[in-house]
C-alpha positions, 0 to 999 in steps of 0.5 A: 750915220750909224744906227741910234747915233745922234751924231757922226762918231768921227766928229767926236774929239779923239780919246788918245787912249784916255777916258774923259767927259765930252763936255757940253755934249748932248746924248750920243744915242737916241734913247727913245729909239733904243727903248722902242727897239728893246720893247719890240724885241729887236734888240734883245740884251739877253743875246750875246749878238746884241749885248756885251758887258765890256768891263770886269767891274760891270760883271762884278756889279751885276753879280752883286745885284744878282741881275741879268742883262736880259731882264733887269738891265733892260728894265733899267734902260726902259725906265730912263727918261731922255734929256738932261737931269736939270730938265727932268731927264736922266742923262748925266753926260757923254764920255769916252770910257775904256773896256777891260781890254783897253778899247775905248767907247763913246758912251752915254751915262744916266742916273735913275731912281727906281724900285727894282722890286716894283717892276723898275717903276721910277720912285723918289724913294727908290735906289739910284742906279748909274748906267753907262753904255755905247752903241756899235759905231760900225752900224750894227745893232749892238750895245756895249754895257760899260757900267751898271751899279748903284750910285756910288754916293748912295752906297757909302751912306 
């Protein structure tokens, strides 16, 4: 099984070129192991060989937030709690998602409230952020970031 995957990617339902939620799925990636690698510097999102922002809209959102991959995105990933939201975790769902070039990625999606001005500490009064990512299924230690933005509902209020 590829690094950080919790299941064999070949067992996922086919995407047929369309994104959709993988209903009833647990997280596809081991969040605690990912966080351990981030803390140890073995996965450095600031290096192109470890991270790719896979959608133009994600680049746009990061620019709007004035965030860098190596700092704020890493801090956001480190603030996530494993487990489903109704169990106190931040996991929303697993889903197939497209990059800006038509490639499809199996992703985990999370939402978390943090105070970005206080070292990304979790806070019930913080803004809610949504992040969606995938890990290379060929076995490499490589993260594809498909979305990272303020929660859409929060932005409209």
